[in-house]
N, C-alpha and C positions, 0 to 999 in steps of 0.2 A: 499458283504457278502451273502453267500448261506443260505437260510432258510430251516430248516428241514421240511419235508413234513407234519409231525404231528403238526407243529407249524405254518404252513402257514394259512393265512386268508381264502383261498379257502377251505382248509381241515376243518377248524373250522366251516365255514358257511355251508358247506355240511353236517357235522355231526349234527349241530343244525337243519338244514332243514329236514334231515332224521328222527331225534327224533320227531319233531313236526308232520311231515307227518305220522309217525308210530302211534302216539297217535290219530290223526284224523282218520286214517284207522281203528284202533281198535275200536274206538267209533262208526264209521259208520257200521263196520262189526257186532258189538254187536247189534246195532239197527236193521239191516237187519235180523240177525239170530233170535233175540228176536221176531220180527214181524212175521217171518215165523213160529217159534215155537208156538206162540200164535194162529196163523191161523190154524195150524194142530190140536191143542187142541180144538179150537172152532169147527172144523169139527167133532172131536170125540164126543164133547158134544152134537152137533146137532144129530148125529147118535144115541147116548144114549137116547136123548129125543124122537126120533122117535120110538125106541124099547119100551121105557116106555109107550108112548102113545098107541102103538099097543097092548101091553099086558093089559093095563088098559081097553082099549076098548073091547078086547076079553073077559075079565072077567065080566065086568058090562053090556055089551050089551045083552048077551044071558043068559037066565035062566038055571040053572042046570050045568053051567060050573064052574069047580073048578079052584083054582089057579094053581094046578098042570097041569090041561088040558091046561090052558092058556099059561103056561110056555112052555109046549111041542110044542104047536102050534107056538109060537113066535120063539122058538129055531129052529124049522124046517124052518120057513120063513126066518130067518136071519142066516142060518147056514154058509153062506159064511164068515161072520165076527166072528162066534163062540162066541156069548155072554155068559157070566157067569151070570145066573139069580137065585136070591133067594128071597123068601118072608120071612121076619123076623118079628116075633111077640115078642115084648118086654115084659118081665115079671116084676112084682113089686119087686121081690127079687133081691137085689143089688148083692148078691153073685152069683146067677145063673140068670143073667139078660135076657137070652133068654128063652122065653116060648116055642117057636116052630120055626122051620126052614123048609120051603117048598122048595123043589128043585127036579131036576131030577138027574139021575146019571151022566149026562154030565156036570152039573154046579157045583155040590157040591164039596167043598174042605175045609177041616178043617182050612186051612190057609186063607180062604176067609171071615172069621168072623172078623168084624171090632170091634172097641171099643164101650163100652156102651155110652160114651160121644157123639160120632158121631150119633148113632141111636137116642139118646134123642134130639139132636139138630135138626135132620131131622124131628122128630115127632112134635117138637114145631114150625116148619117152616110154618105151615098153608098152605099145599099143594104146597109149593115152593120147587123145586128140589135143592138138595145140591150136588155139584160136588167136588170130591176129587181125587188126584192122590195117589194111594195106592201102597207103595213099601216096607212095613214093613214085609210082609210075604214072603214065598218062593213058589210062584205059578209055576206050570209047564209051563204055557204059558207066563212067564215073568211078569213084573209089569203091573198094570191095571189102567185105568181111570174109575172111578166109579161114578154112579149116585145113590143117595138115594132119593126116592120119596115116601112120605106118601100117602098110598091109603085109609086108615081109621085109627081110633084111635089105637095107639100102634102097628100098622102094617106098615112095611116099605118095599117098593119094592127096591131091590138092584140089579143093573145091572153093570157088568164090561166088558170092552173091553181091549184086550191086547194092550200094548204100544210098542210091538216089532217092528211093522212097523213104528210107530212114531219115536222111537229111531233110526231106520235104516235111515229113511229119514232125520231126523235132523242131524245125523252124516255125511251123504253125503253132506248136505248143509253146515255144519260147515267146512268140509274139502274143499269144493269148495270155500267158502268165504275166508278161510285162504290162500289157494293157489292163489286165485285172488288178495287178499291183498298183498301177498308177491311179486307176479309178478308186480302188479301196483307199489309197493314200489320200486322195483328194477329199473323199467323203469323210474318212476318219479325221483328217486335219480340220475340216469344217466343223465336224461334231466336237472334236477336242477343243477347238477355239471357242465354240459355244459354251462348253462345259467350264472351261477356264474362266471365261468372262462371267458366267453365272456364279462360279465359286468365289471370284474376286470382286463381285459386285459390292459386297459389304465394305471392302477396302476402299473402293471408289466412293461409296457413301460416307465413309469416315473422312476422306479428304474433302468432299463437298460440305459435309457438316462442319468440319474444322474451319473451312473458309467462311462459314456463316456465323461462327461463334465470335463474340466480342464481349468485353466486360459489361456492355449494356444489355446483352441478351445471351444468357446461358441456358435457355430453355430447350434448345434443340437436343434431341436424342436420336440414336440410330435404331431402326427396327431390327431385332435379332431373329424374329420368327421362331423362337425357341430352339435355335441351333445349339448343338452340344459339341461341335467340332472345334478345331483350333480357331477358325474364323469367328465362331460364336464367342469363344473366350476372349478374343481380341476386341470384339465389339462390346462385350460386357465390361471389359477393363476400361475401354475408352469412355463408355457411358458413366462408369463409376468415377473416372477421373474428372469428367465434366461436372458431376454432382459435387465432388469435393471442391472443385474450383468455384462452383456456384456458391457454396457455403463460405469459402474463403473470401470471395469478392464481396459477398453480403456483409461479412464481418469487417472487411476493410472499409467498405462504404459507411457502415455504422460507426466504426472507429473514427474515420475521418470526420464524420458529422459531429461525433461527441467531442473530438479534439477541437474542432472549429468552435463549437459552442462553449467549451470550457475556457478556451483562450480568448474568445470574444468578450466574455464577461469582465475579466480583469482589464483588458485593453479598453473597453468602454468606460470602465470606472476611472482608469488613468486619464483618458481623454477628457472625461467630464470634469475631473478635479482640476486639470490644467486649464481648460476653457473657462471655468468659473474664476480661477485665480487671475486670468489675463483680462477679464472684463473691466477691471478697475484697479487702481492702486490699493494695496492692502498693507496691513501691518506685518512686521517681521514674523510674529508668532503665527499669523494665518498662513504665510508662505511656508513656514516650517511645518505646520500641521499638514499642508497639502503635500509637501515632499515626503513626509513620513507615510502618508497614505499611499503615495505612488510607490515608495519603497516596499511597503507591505504587499501591494498588488504584484510588484515585480518578483518578490520572493515566492509569492503564490504561483506565478507563471513558471518560475525557475524550477519549482518542485514538480509541477506537472511535466515539464520537459525532461527533467532528470528521470522521473518514473517511466516515461515513455521510452527514453533511450535505454534504460535498463531492460525493459521488456523486449525491445528490439534486439539488444545484444544477446539475450538468452535464447532467441529463437533457434540458433544453430547448436545449442548445447543439449546434451542428453547424458544419461548415466554412464555410458561407455566413454565419454570424453573427459570425465572427472576422475583424476587419479591422485588427488591430494588427500593425505590423511588428515582428517579434521576431528579434533576432540570437542564433542558437543558440550561437555561440562565446562571446559575452559571458555568457550565462546559465550555460553549462557551467563557465566559469572561476569565476564567483561561487559556484556550488554546490560546486565542487572545493575552494575555500578554506574553506568551512564544514566539510567532512569531513576536511580534512588532519589536524587535531588528534585527532578520535576514531579515525582510522585509525592514527595514530602511537601512541596509547595501547594499541591492541590489537596493536601491532608488525606491522601490515599495510602493505605498500608500495602507496600509492595514486599511480599514475603517469598523466601525460598524455603519450601517445605523439605525437599530432599533432592540431592544431586548425586547421581551415580556416574562414575567414569564410563563414557561411551565414545567409541571411535568409529567413524564411517569414512567411506570414500566420497569426496565432494569438493566444494570450493568454499573456503573459510569466509570470504567476503559475502557470498550469497547467503550462507547460513546466518551470518551476523545480521544481514538485512532482513531475513525471515523472522528472526527472534525480535528484532527491533520493531518491525511493523506490527507484529501480534501484540507486543507489550504496549506500544504506543496506542494501538486501537483499543485495547482494554482500558488504558488510562483515560482516553478521550471520552468513553461512554460510561465511565464509572463516576458516580456522584461523590461529592466531598464526604469524607468519613467512611468511604467504601474500602474494599479490599481486593487485591490482585495476588493470587497465589501461583507460584512457579514450582514445577517439579520435573525431574529427569530420572527415569528408571529404565530398566531393560529386562527382557526375558531372553529366551534362547535365540530368537530370530530378529527381534526389533529393539531399537532404542526408542523409548516412549517419552515424548515431551508433552506436558499438560500445562495449559494456561487457563486459569479460572478467574472470573471476576464477578463482582456483585453489582454489575451495571444495569442498564435499562433493558438489556435483552434484545433479541431479534424476533420479529414475528415469524411464525412457523412457515407461512407461505413465501417469505422472502429468503429463507435459508438456501434453497437451491440456486439462487441467483447472486448471492453475495460475492462470488468469485468472478463474476462478469465485469469486464472493464467499464468504468464510469457508472456502475450501478450503485445507487444510494437508496437506503431503505426509506428515508424521508428527507425531503429537501431541507426541512428545519434542522435535521441532524448535520447535514452538510454545511450549512451556514454557521452553525455553532462550532463545529470541529475544524472547519477550513478544508475538509477533505473533498476529493472529487471522485472517489470510487476506484482508485487505482491500487491502494495499499493491499487489499486482500487478493486482487488479481496477481500482484507480484508474489505474494505468499504462495498462491496456488501454482504459479509457474515454477518457482524454486522447488516446491515440494515434488512436482512432476519430474523435474530435471534429476533429482536425487533418487527417483524411484520410490518415493515415500507415499503415504496416504494420509489424508487429513479428514477428521470428523468433527462435526459441530453439534453441540446440544445447548439449547437456549430456552429460557422461559422469560416472558415479558415481566419487567420490573423485579426480576430475581437474579438474573445474571446469565453469563454465557461461558461454556467450556469448549476450548479448542484442544484436540488431541492429535498429535502427529506421530506416525510410526515410521521410523527410519530403518531400512534393512541393514543389518550388521555386517561388518566385514568378517571373513573367515577367521582372521587372526585378532579379532576384537577382544580386548581384555574382559 
């Protein structure tokens, strides 16, 4: 399935990255711009302080110097910055709050008169200067940064410097910061997109590899390049999953092949028997013989199908799903009674040596099938006059079932494979017993479901011992 670009994880991560990066850039840009702006204002305030100190010193140091003389002297000295200087005397009349304004022709502008409130605040400041940015009027020289400095009671020194250069410089810096931020955002976004793509490349490879995988070809794996991060763990997990699937598919294919083979044989026999019978007229006894043979092959197929269905039903079971209290001793005695007569017919001694009460968590029907398969297996491969011994004991942790026979035994090299489906030690054994190699597979599956373990000891022509250890319940007697 092809993912739309706007819905891809790479696109979404890149967008979120750009959004957060933009926020960070704006915050940093605002801090830089604010710091620079404050620095420029501080420079203006220092310059205003110098002009105020110079004017105050020119007035008070020399006798006979008027405020007007002092203003002219300072304006001439600082003509490069063109200060706007006034001496404002506050009147007691609230309506006409200015009693007098001293200025030169260069400094005075009717729009440079501030509010009564500002003059009163400055007068009460006890010789501490008051700095304000004044942009309410329409001065010819743009907005001003103003200092109000009380020189004596009801008399305020007012000096203003144009903010034209300040606004020009801050505008340049603002543009520079904005362009730098945009350039950095573009470069960082491109780099972030590249990093995100590279980081998510294994995920893309997972999708591509998944598209190439089928039951016919599970050989594909994703290169991890020894990554130890989350992506590496994801890739390793995916590769392990493919490996498990490969093993499962191989088992299924082998299982399907074995099933086909095992069912084909009785079907071929049935077809052959019927075709032979239909070639010509035959006596009643011959037809009866053919039908009995067909019935026998049908029973054989039915047993194979029943065993396969049982194995299929147990696939979803495990120890945690089994909650039934099962008395192993009762089940063993019931199964023993069913096999007493078949054992007697074969002249085999089926003995119970010892039975101890044992209770486990499990499923009674499965335990009965487990005991039946083991006893039936022992009887099939034990010759006439032989012996099969059963015992059930327990220790602190386990209930221990032992089934020993004096049969033909199992070759040592075959023991690791006897629990595989459709595995038979020798074809001759299979023909004699009618088995297809599913009995012990069912035994192993039931043992695993109950969390038990099974062990085999066998010697050729001397016999075989099966031992199963069932974990006991906490309240087991």
